[in-house]
LOTIRO-163162 format. One record per residue (C-alpha): x, y negated, z; residue number from 1; residue in one letter. Coordinates in Angstrom, 1 decimal, always signed. Layout:
REM LOTIRO-163162
X; Y; Z; seq; type
X; Y; Z; NUM; A
...
REM end
This chain:
REM LOTIRO-163162
X; Y; Z; seq; type
+17.0; -12.3; +1.0; 1; X
+15.7; -12.9; +4.5; 2; X
+12.7; -11.1; +6.0; 3; X
+10.6; -12.0; +8.9; 4; X
+7.7; -10.5; +10.9; 5; X
+4.4; -12.3; +11.0; 6; X
+4.4; -14.9; +13.9; 7; X
+2.6; -13.8; +17.0; 8; X
-1.0; -14.9; +17.4; 9; X
-1.6; -17.8; +19.7; 10; X
-3.2; -16.8; +22.9; 11; X
-6.5; -18.2; +23.8; 12; X
-9.3; -17.1; +26.0; 13; X
-9.8; -13.4; +26.6; 14; X
-13.1; -13.3; +24.7; 15; X
-11.5; -15.0; +21.7; 16; X
-8.6; -12.6; +21.7; 17; X
-11.0; -9.7; +21.7; 18; X
-13.0; -11.2; +18.9; 19; X
-9.9; -11.7; +16.8; 20; X
-8.8; -8.1; +17.5; 21; X
-12.2; -6.8; +16.5; 22; X
-12.0; -8.8; +13.3; 23; X
-8.5; -7.4; +12.6; 24; X
-9.6; -3.8; +13.1; 25; X
-12.6; -4.2; +10.8; 26; X
-12.2; -3.8; +7.0; 27; X
-13.2; -7.1; +5.3; 28; X
-15.9; -6.0; +2.9; 29; X
-16.5; -9.1; +0.8; 30; X
-15.0; -9.7; -2.7; 31; X
-14.1; -13.3; -3.5; 32; X
-12.0; -15.4; -5.8; 33; X
-8.6; -16.5; -4.4; 34; X
-7.1; -19.9; -5.2; 35; X
-3.7; -18.7; -6.1; 36; X
-1.2; -19.3; -8.9; 37; X
-0.9; -16.1; -11.0; 38; X
+1.9; -17.6; -13.2; 39; X
+4.4; -16.9; -10.4; 40; X
+4.1; -13.2; -11.2; 41; X
+6.2; -13.8; -14.3; 42; X
+9.2; -14.1; -11.9; 43; X
+9.1; -10.4; -10.9; 44; X
+11.9; -9.6; -13.3; 45; X
+14.3; -11.5; -11.1; 46; X
+13.5; -9.2; -8.2; 47; X
+14.3; -6.2; -10.3; 48; X
+17.7; -7.7; -11.3; 49; X
+18.5; -8.6; -7.7; 50; X
+17.6; -5.1; -6.6; 51; X
+20.0; -3.5; -9.1; 52; X
+22.8; -5.6; -7.7; 53; X
+21.9; -5.0; -4.0; 54; X
+23.9; -2.5; -1.8; 55; X
+20.5; -1.4; -0.4; 56; X
+19.6; +0.1; -3.8; 57; X
+22.7; +2.3; -3.7; 58; X
+21.9; +3.5; -0.2; 59; X
+24.5; +1.4; +1.6; 60; X
+23.8; +0.1; +5.0; 61; X
+20.4; +1.8; +5.4; 62; X
+19.3; +4.7; +7.6; 63; X
+19.5; +8.2; +6.1; 64; X
+16.4; +10.3; +5.6; 65; X
+15.7; +13.8; +6.9; 66; X
+14.5; +15.4; +3.7; 67; X
+10.8; +14.8; +4.4; 68; X
+8.4; +14.0; +1.6; 69; X
+7.6; +10.5; +0.5; 70; X
+4.7; +10.1; -1.9; 71; X
+4.5; +6.8; -3.9; 72; X
+1.2; +5.5; -5.3; 73; X
+1.0; +2.9; -8.1; 74; X
-1.1; -0.3; -8.1; 75; X
-4.2; -1.4; -10.1; 76; X
-3.7; -0.8; -13.8; 77; X
-0.3; +0.8; -13.1; 78; X
+1.1; +4.3; -13.5; 79; X
+3.9; +6.3; -11.8; 80; X
+6.4; +5.1; -14.5; 81; X
+7.0; +1.7; -13.0; 82; X
+7.9; +3.3; -9.6; 83; X
+10.8; +5.1; -11.1; 84; X
+13.4; +2.8; -9.4; 85; X
+11.8; +3.5; -6.1; 86; X
+11.6; +7.2; -6.8; 87; X
+15.3; +7.4; -7.5; 88; X
+16.2; +5.3; -4.4; 89; X
+14.0; +7.4; -2.1; 90; X
+16.0; +10.4; -3.2; 91; X
+19.3; +8.6; -2.9; 92; X
+18.7; +7.7; +0.8; 93; X
+17.9; +11.3; +1.8; 94; X
+14.1; +11.9; +1.3; 95; X
+12.2; +14.1; -1.1; 96; X
+10.3; +11.8; -3.4; 97; X
+6.9; +12.7; -5.0; 98; X
+5.2; +10.6; -7.6; 99; X
+1.4; +10.4; -7.2; 100; X
+0.4; +12.2; -10.4; 101; X
-1.9; +9.2; -11.3; 102; X
-1.6; +8.7; -15.1; 103; X
-3.2; +5.2; -14.8; 104; X
-4.8; +3.6; -11.8; 105; X
-8.1; +2.7; -13.4; 106; X
-10.2; +5.3; -11.8; 107; X
-12.6; +5.7; -8.8; 108; X
-10.2; +5.9; -5.8; 109; X
-12.3; +8.6; -4.2; 110; X
-11.9; +10.8; -7.3; 111; X
-8.2; +10.1; -7.5; 112; X
-7.8; +11.3; -3.9; 113; X
-9.9; +14.4; -4.6; 114; X
-8.5; +15.4; -8.0; 115; X
-4.9; +14.0; -7.9; 116; X
-3.5; +13.0; -4.6; 117; X
-4.8; +16.0; -2.5; 118; X
-2.9; +18.2; -4.9; 119; X
+0.2; +16.1; -4.5; 120; X
-0.2; +16.2; -0.8; 121; X
-0.6; +20.0; -0.8; 122; X
+2.6; +20.4; -2.9; 123; X
+4.7; +18.1; -0.7; 124; X
+3.5; +19.7; +2.6; 125; X
+4.2; +23.2; +1.2; 126; X
+7.7; +22.3; +0.0; 127; X
+8.9; +20.4; +3.0; 128; X
+6.9; +22.0; +5.8; 129; X
+6.4; +18.7; +7.6; 130; X
+4.2; +15.6; +7.6; 131; X
+4.5; +13.3; +4.6; 132; X
+5.2; +9.5; +4.3; 133; X
+3.0; +7.4; +2.0; 134; X
+4.1; +4.3; +0.2; 135; X
+1.6; +2.4; -1.9; 136; X
+1.9; -0.7; -4.0; 137; X
-1.2; -3.0; -4.3; 138; X
-4.3; -0.8; -4.8; 139; X
-2.0; +2.2; -4.3; 140; X
-1.4; +1.0; -0.7; 141; X
-5.1; +0.7; -0.1; 142; X
-5.6; +4.3; -1.3; 143; X
-2.6; +5.4; +0.9; 144; X
-4.2; +3.9; +4.0; 145; X
-7.5; +5.7; +3.2; 146; X
-5.6; +9.1; +2.9; 147; X
-3.9; +8.4; +6.2; 148; X
-7.3; +7.8; +7.8; 149; X
-8.7; +11.0; +6.3; 150; X
-5.7; +13.2; +7.0; 151; X
-3.8; +11.9; +10.0; 152; X
-2.5; +15.4; +10.9; 153; X
-0.6; +15.5; +7.6; 154; X
+0.7; +11.9; +7.4; 155; X
+3.7; +10.6; +9.5; 156; X
+3.6; +7.0; +8.2; 157; X
+1.9; +4.7; +5.7; 158; X
+3.7; +1.7; +4.1; 159; X
+1.9; -0.8; +2.0; 160; X
+3.3; -3.3; -0.4; 161; X
+1.1; -6.3; -1.2; 162; X
-2.0; -4.0; -0.6; 163; X
-5.3; -5.9; +0.0; 164; X
-6.7; -3.4; +2.4; 165; X
-8.7; -6.1; +4.3; 166; X
-10.7; -7.0; +1.2; 167; X
-10.6; -7.9; -2.4; 168; X
-9.9; -11.6; -2.4; 169; X
-8.0; -12.0; -5.7; 170; X
-7.3; -14.1; -8.7; 171; X
-10.3; -14.4; -11.0; 172; X
-8.6; -12.5; -13.8; 173; X
-8.0; -9.5; -11.5; 174; X
-11.7; -9.6; -10.4; 175; X
-12.8; -9.6; -14.1; 176; X
-10.5; -6.7; -14.9; 177; X
-11.9; -4.8; -11.9; 178; X
-15.4; -5.3; -13.2; 179; X
-14.4; -3.9; -16.5; 180; X
-12.9; -0.8; -14.8; 181; X
-16.0; -0.4; -12.7; 182; X
-18.2; -0.3; -15.9; 183; X
-15.9; +2.3; -17.4; 184; X
-16.1; +4.5; -14.3; 185; X
-19.9; +4.4; -14.2; 186; X
-20.1; +5.1; -17.9; 187; X
-17.6; +8.0; -17.8; 188; X
-18.6; +9.7; -14.5; 189; X
-22.3; +8.9; -14.1; 190; X
-23.8; +11.0; -11.3; 191; X
-20.3; +12.1; -10.1; 192; X
-19.8; +8.7; -8.5; 193; X
-22.1; +6.5; -6.3; 194; X
-23.9; +3.6; -7.9; 195; X
-21.8; +1.1; -5.9; 196; X
-18.5; +2.7; -6.9; 197; X
-15.6; +0.3; -7.1; 198; X
-17.3; -2.3; -5.0; 199; X
-17.0; -3.0; -1.2; 200; X
-20.6; -1.8; -0.8; 201; X
-19.7; +1.8; -1.7; 202; X
-20.3; +4.5; +1.0; 203; X
-17.8; +7.0; -0.3; 204; X
-15.1; +8.7; +1.9; 205; X
-12.5; +6.4; +0.5; 206; X
-14.1; +3.2; +1.9; 207; X
-15.4; +4.9; +5.0; 208; X
-11.9; +5.7; +6.1; 209; X
-10.7; +2.2; +5.3; 210; X
-13.3; +0.8; +7.7; 211; X
-11.8; +2.8; +10.5; 212; X
-8.6; +2.0; +12.3; 213; X
-5.6; +4.1; +11.2; 214; X
-4.9; +6.7; +13.9; 215; X
-2.1; +5.8; +16.3; 216; X
-0.2; +9.0; +15.3; 217; X
+0.4; +7.4; +11.9; 218; X
+3.0; +4.6; +11.9; 219; X
+1.7; +1.6; +9.9; 220; X
+3.8; -0.9; +8.0; 221; X
+2.4; -3.7; +5.8; 222; X
+4.8; -5.7; +3.7; 223; X
+3.5; -8.9; +2.0; 224; X
+4.5; -12.1; +0.4; 225; X
+3.1; -15.5; +0.8; 226; X
+3.8; -16.2; -2.9; 227; X
+1.4; -13.5; -4.0; 228; X
-0.2; -14.5; -7.3; 229; X
-2.6; -11.6; -7.5; 230; X
-4.4; -11.3; -4.1; 231; X
-4.7; -13.4; -0.9; 232; X
-1.8; -12.3; +1.3; 233; X
-4.0; -12.5; +4.4; 234; X
-5.8; -9.4; +3.1; 235; X
-2.5; -7.5; +3.1; 236; X
-1.8; -7.7; +6.8; 237; X
-2.8; -5.6; +9.8; 238; X
-2.9; -8.5; +12.2; 239; X
-0.2; -6.8; +14.4; 240; X
+3.2; -8.7; +14.2; 241; X
+5.0; -5.4; +14.9; 242; X
+3.6; -3.9; +11.8; 243; X
+3.4; -6.8; +9.4; 244; X
+6.5; -8.0; +7.5; 245; X
+6.8; -11.0; +5.2; 246; X
+9.3; -11.0; +2.4; 247; X
+10.0; -13.6; -0.3; 248; X
+8.8; -12.4; -3.7; 249; X
+5.9; -11.8; -6.0; 250; X
+3.0; -9.3; -5.9; 251; X
+4.3; -7.2; -8.8; 252; X
+7.9; -7.6; -7.7; 253; X
+7.4; -6.1; -4.2; 254; X
+7.8; -2.7; -6.0; 255; X
+11.4; -3.8; -6.8; 256; X
+12.2; -6.0; -3.9; 257; X
+15.5; -5.4; -2.0; 258; X
+14.2; -7.0; +1.2; 259; X
+11.1; -4.7; +1.0; 260; X
+13.4; -1.7; +0.4; 261; X
+15.4; -2.5; +3.5; 262; X
+12.2; -2.6; +5.6; 263; X
+11.0; +0.7; +4.0; 264; X
+14.2; +2.5; +4.9; 265; X
+14.1; +1.3; +8.5; 266; X
+10.5; +2.1; +9.0; 267; X
+10.8; +5.6; +7.5; 268; X
+13.7; +6.2; +9.9; 269; X
+11.7; +5.0; +12.9; 270; X
+8.7; +7.2; +11.8; 271; X
+10.9; +10.3; +11.6; 272; X
+12.3; +9.5; +15.1; 273; X
+8.8; +9.6; +16.5; 274; X
+8.2; +13.2; +15.3; 275; X
REM end
Protein backbone atom coordinates (compact mmCIF):
# COMPACT_ATOMS: atom_id res chain seq x y z
CA UNK A 1 0.00 0.00 0.00
CA UNK A 2 1.21 3.47 -0.82
CA UNK A 3 1.52 6.27 1.66
CA UNK A 4 1.80 9.97 1.17
CA UNK A 5 2.31 13.05 3.22
CA UNK A 6 -0.33 15.73 3.42
CA UNK A 7 0.01 18.18 0.53
CA UNK A 8 1.66 21.51 1.37
CA UNK A 9 -0.64 24.38 2.22
CA UNK A 10 -1.22 26.91 -0.53
CA UNK A 11 0.62 30.13 0.12
CA UNK A 12 -1.43 33.26 0.40
CA UNK A 13 -0.83 36.59 2.04
CA UNK A 14 1.34 36.68 5.14
CA UNK A 15 -1.57 37.58 7.47
CA UNK A 16 -3.57 34.60 6.14
CA UNK A 17 -0.66 32.23 6.63
CA UNK A 18 -0.24 33.46 10.20
CA UNK A 19 -3.94 33.02 10.84
CA UNK A 20 -3.87 29.47 9.47
CA UNK A 21 -0.86 28.63 11.63
CA UNK A 22 -2.54 30.01 14.73
CA UNK A 23 -5.61 27.91 13.96
CA UNK A 24 -3.44 24.82 13.46
CA UNK A 25 -1.65 25.36 16.77
CA UNK A 26 -4.89 25.75 18.72
CA UNK A 27 -6.88 22.77 19.95
CA UNK A 28 -10.31 22.75 18.30
CA UNK A 29 -12.66 22.68 21.26
CA UNK A 30 -16.09 22.11 19.75
CA UNK A 31 -17.80 18.73 19.49
CA UNK A 32 -19.89 18.08 16.40
CA UNK A 33 -21.39 15.31 14.30
CA UNK A 34 -19.38 14.25 11.26
CA UNK A 35 -21.04 13.25 7.99
CA UNK A 36 -19.05 10.04 7.49
CA UNK A 37 -19.85 6.42 6.63
CA UNK A 38 -19.18 4.23 9.64
CA UNK A 39 -19.98 1.03 7.68
CA UNK A 40 -16.50 1.22 6.13
CA UNK A 41 -15.04 0.21 9.49
CA UNK A 42 -16.23 -3.35 8.85
CA UNK A 43 -13.32 -3.63 6.42
CA UNK A 44 -10.66 -3.40 9.14
CA UNK A 45 -10.21 -7.19 9.08
CA UNK A 46 -8.67 -6.94 5.64
CA UNK A 47 -5.97 -4.66 7.06
CA UNK A 48 -5.10 -7.25 9.71
CA UNK A 49 -4.84 -10.00 7.09
CA UNK A 50 -2.62 -7.81 4.90
CA UNK A 51 -0.42 -6.98 7.88
CA UNK A 52 0.17 -10.65 8.68
CA UNK A 53 1.35 -11.25 5.10
CA UNK A 54 3.55 -8.14 4.95
CA UNK A 55 7.36 -8.32 5.29
CA UNK A 56 7.13 -5.21 7.47
CA UNK A 57 5.35 -7.17 10.20
CA UNK A 58 8.27 -9.59 10.38
CA UNK A 59 10.79 -6.77 10.70
CA UNK A 60 12.05 -6.93 7.13
CA UNK A 61 13.10 -3.73 5.40
CA UNK A 62 12.50 -1.44 8.38
CA UNK A 63 15.04 0.37 10.61
CA UNK A 64 16.09 -1.44 13.77
CA UNK A 65 15.40 -0.03 17.22
CA UNK A 66 17.84 0.83 19.99
CA UNK A 67 16.05 -0.90 22.86
CA UNK A 68 14.24 2.22 24.04
CA UNK A 69 10.73 2.00 25.48
CA UNK A 70 7.60 2.27 23.35
CA UNK A 71 4.31 2.66 25.23
CA UNK A 72 1.11 1.87 23.32
CA UNK A 73 -2.26 3.36 24.27
CA UNK A 74 -5.63 1.92 23.13
CA UNK A 75 -8.53 3.87 21.71
CA UNK A 76 -12.02 4.68 22.95
CA UNK A 77 -13.82 1.57 24.27
CA UNK A 78 -10.64 -0.44 23.66
CA UNK A 79 -8.13 -2.26 25.84
CA UNK A 80 -4.49 -3.27 25.53
CA UNK A 81 -5.57 -6.65 24.14
CA UNK A 82 -6.22 -5.47 20.56
CA UNK A 83 -2.73 -3.93 20.40
CA UNK A 84 -1.09 -7.33 20.87
CA UNK A 85 0.05 -7.49 17.23
CA UNK A 86 1.69 -4.09 17.52
CA UNK A 87 3.23 -5.04 20.85
CA UNK A 88 4.86 -8.14 19.32
CA UNK A 89 6.03 -6.19 16.28
CA UNK A 90 7.59 -3.40 18.35
CA UNK A 91 9.69 -6.01 20.17
CA UNK A 92 10.56 -7.71 16.89
CA UNK A 93 12.10 -4.57 15.41
CA UNK A 94 14.29 -3.88 18.43
CA UNK A 95 12.36 -1.76 20.94
CA UNK A 96 11.08 -2.56 24.41
CA UNK A 97 7.27 -2.51 24.27
CA UNK A 98 4.99 -1.55 27.12
CA UNK A 99 1.23 -1.86 27.12
CA UNK A 100 -0.58 1.01 28.80
CA UNK A 101 -2.18 -0.86 31.69
CA UNK A 102 -5.58 0.55 30.71
CA UNK A 103 -8.16 -2.24 31.26
CA UNK A 104 -10.79 -0.43 29.15
CA UNK A 105 -10.62 3.09 27.78
CA UNK A 106 -13.92 4.30 29.21
CA UNK A 107 -12.53 6.52 31.94
CA UNK A 108 -11.67 10.15 32.58
CA UNK A 109 -8.40 10.66 30.62
CA UNK A 110 -6.99 12.80 33.40
CA UNK A 111 -7.49 9.96 35.90
CA UNK A 112 -6.06 7.43 33.45
CA UNK A 113 -2.88 9.48 33.20
CA UNK A 114 -2.61 9.92 36.97
CA UNK A 115 -3.50 6.37 38.01
CA UNK A 116 -2.32 4.20 35.11
CA UNK A 117 -0.05 5.86 32.61
CA UNK A 118 2.24 7.71 35.00
CA UNK A 119 3.03 4.33 36.58
CA UNK A 120 3.72 2.80 33.16
CA UNK A 121 5.95 5.76 32.31
CA UNK A 122 7.82 5.38 35.61
CA UNK A 123 8.47 1.68 34.94
CA UNK A 124 9.62 2.25 31.35
CA UNK A 125 11.97 5.07 32.31
CA UNK A 126 13.48 3.05 35.16
CA UNK A 127 14.02 -0.08 33.06
CA UNK A 128 15.47 1.60 29.97
CA UNK A 129 17.14 4.71 31.39
CA UNK A 130 16.12 6.86 28.45
CA UNK A 131 13.19 8.84 27.06
CA UNK A 132 10.14 6.87 25.95
CA UNK A 133 8.17 6.85 22.70
CA UNK A 134 4.37 7.02 22.82
CA UNK A 135 2.07 5.46 20.21
CA UNK A 136 -1.65 6.04 20.63
CA UNK A 137 -4.60 4.84 18.58
CA UNK A 138 -7.69 7.05 18.38
CA UNK A 139 -8.42 8.43 21.89
CA UNK A 140 -5.19 6.78 23.02
CA UNK A 141 -3.33 9.11 20.67
CA UNK A 142 -5.07 12.13 22.16
CA UNK A 143 -3.99 10.99 25.61
CA UNK A 144 -0.45 10.36 24.34
CA UNK A 145 -0.17 13.93 23.06
CA UNK A 146 -1.38 15.24 26.41
CA UNK A 147 1.32 13.24 28.21
CA UNK A 148 3.94 14.54 25.79
CA UNK A 149 2.85 18.08 26.58
CA UNK A 150 2.94 17.48 30.33
CA UNK A 151 6.21 15.52 30.41
CA UNK A 152 8.38 16.60 27.46
CA UNK A 153 11.61 15.77 29.32
CA UNK A 154 10.55 12.12 29.46
CA UNK A 155 9.16 11.72 25.93
CA UNK A 156 11.25 11.37 22.76
CA UNK A 157 8.37 11.10 20.29
CA UNK A 158 4.60 10.81 20.05
CA UNK A 159 2.89 8.97 17.19
CA UNK A 160 -0.87 9.11 16.75
CA UNK A 161 -3.06 6.80 14.67
CA UNK A 162 -6.42 8.29 13.65
CA UNK A 163 -6.39 10.39 16.82
CA UNK A 164 -8.78 13.39 16.83
CA UNK A 165 -6.61 15.71 18.90
CA UNK A 166 -8.00 18.79 17.12
CA UNK A 167 -11.54 18.17 18.33
CA UNK A 168 -14.29 15.59 18.61
CA UNK A 169 -16.00 15.73 15.24
CA UNK A 170 -17.27 12.18 15.01
CA UNK A 171 -20.02 9.89 13.82
CA UNK A 172 -23.20 10.36 15.82
CA UNK A 173 -23.01 6.85 17.31
CA UNK A 174 -19.59 7.66 18.75
CA UNK A 175 -20.86 10.91 20.26
CA UNK A 176 -23.76 9.04 21.86
CA UNK A 177 -21.40 6.44 23.30
CA UNK A 178 -19.16 9.20 24.67
CA UNK A 179 -22.14 10.78 26.44
CA UNK A 180 -22.94 7.45 28.08
CA UNK A 181 -19.32 7.13 29.24
CA UNK A 182 -19.40 10.69 30.59
CA UNK A 183 -22.50 9.95 32.66
CA UNK A 184 -20.80 6.84 34.04
CA UNK A 185 -17.67 8.84 34.96
CA UNK A 186 -19.64 11.51 36.80
CA UNK A 187 -21.70 8.90 38.65
CA UNK A 188 -18.71 6.81 39.66
CA UNK A 189 -16.20 9.51 40.58
CA UNK A 190 -18.35 12.44 41.67
CA UNK A 191 -16.18 15.12 43.27
CA UNK A 192 -12.98 13.43 42.01
CA UNK A 193 -13.63 14.85 38.53
CA UNK A 194 -14.63 18.27 37.28
CA UNK A 195 -18.29 18.90 36.33
CA UNK A 196 -17.37 19.27 32.63
CA UNK A 197 -15.33 16.03 32.58
CA UNK A 198 -15.24 14.27 29.19
CA UNK A 199 -16.23 17.42 27.33
CA UNK A 200 -14.17 20.00 25.47
CA UNK A 201 -15.01 22.55 28.17
CA UNK A 202 -13.16 20.72 30.95
CA UNK A 203 -10.24 22.59 32.55
CA UNK A 204 -8.26 19.55 33.73
CA UNK A 205 -4.55 19.08 33.05
CA UNK A 206 -5.35 16.62 30.26
CA UNK A 207 -7.11 19.26 28.15
CA UNK A 208 -4.87 22.13 29.21
CA UNK A 209 -1.85 20.35 27.77
CA UNK A 210 -3.72 19.56 24.53
CA UNK A 211 -4.40 23.24 24.03
CA UNK A 212 -0.66 23.91 24.01
CA UNK A 213 1.68 23.12 21.17
CA UNK A 214 3.73 19.95 21.69
CA UNK A 215 7.28 21.03 22.68
CA UNK A 216 9.79 21.00 19.82
CA UNK A 217 11.96 18.48 21.70
CA UNK A 218 9.26 15.84 21.11
CA UNK A 219 9.04 14.49 17.55
CA UNK A 220 5.42 14.47 16.37
CA UNK A 221 3.84 12.10 13.87
CA UNK A 222 0.15 12.02 12.95
CA UNK A 223 -1.05 9.13 10.77
CA UNK A 224 -4.57 9.39 9.40
CA UNK A 225 -6.89 8.01 6.73
CA UNK A 226 -9.34 9.90 4.55
CA UNK A 227 -11.67 6.87 4.74
CA UNK A 228 -12.07 7.23 8.50
CA UNK A 229 -15.59 6.14 9.44
CA UNK A 230 -15.39 7.20 13.09
CA UNK A 231 -13.96 10.73 13.23
CA UNK A 232 -13.33 13.55 10.77
CA UNK A 233 -9.78 13.00 9.52
CA UNK A 234 -9.11 16.76 9.54
CA UNK A 235 -9.08 16.54 13.35
CA UNK A 236 -6.29 13.97 13.18
CA UNK A 237 -3.62 16.17 11.57
CA UNK A 238 -1.14 18.67 12.94
CA UNK A 239 -1.27 20.91 9.86
CA UNK A 240 2.46 20.34 9.20
CA UNK A 241 3.07 18.26 6.08
CA UNK A 242 6.35 17.00 7.55
CA UNK A 243 4.47 15.45 10.46
CA UNK A 244 1.19 14.33 8.85
CA UNK A 245 1.03 11.06 6.91
CA UNK A 246 -1.99 9.76 5.03
CA UNK A 247 -2.46 6.01 4.56
CA UNK A 248 -5.29 4.01 2.97
CA UNK A 249 -7.40 2.17 5.52
CA UNK A 250 -10.03 2.46 8.22
CA UNK A 251 -10.07 4.13 11.62
CA UNK A 252 -10.04 0.83 13.51
CA UNK A 253 -7.66 -0.76 11.04
CA UNK A 254 -4.83 1.75 11.50
CA UNK A 255 -3.83 -0.31 14.55
CA UNK A 256 -3.12 -3.18 12.11
CA UNK A 257 -2.11 -1.26 8.99
CA UNK A 258 1.16 -2.26 7.30
CA UNK A 259 1.61 1.18 5.75
CA UNK A 260 1.19 2.77 9.18
CA UNK A 261 3.70 0.29 10.63
CA UNK A 262 6.28 1.29 8.02
CA UNK A 263 5.87 4.93 8.95
CA UNK A 264 6.06 4.12 12.67
CA UNK A 265 9.34 2.24 12.22
CA UNK A 266 10.87 5.08 10.21
CA UNK A 267 9.74 7.81 12.58
CA UNK A 268 10.92 5.92 15.67
CA UNK A 269 14.33 5.59 14.02
CA UNK A 270 14.43 9.29 13.17
CA UNK A 271 13.48 10.16 16.74
CA UNK A 272 16.27 8.03 18.22
CA UNK A 273 18.75 9.70 15.85
CA UNK A 274 17.80 13.08 17.30
CA UNK A 275 18.81 12.10 20.82
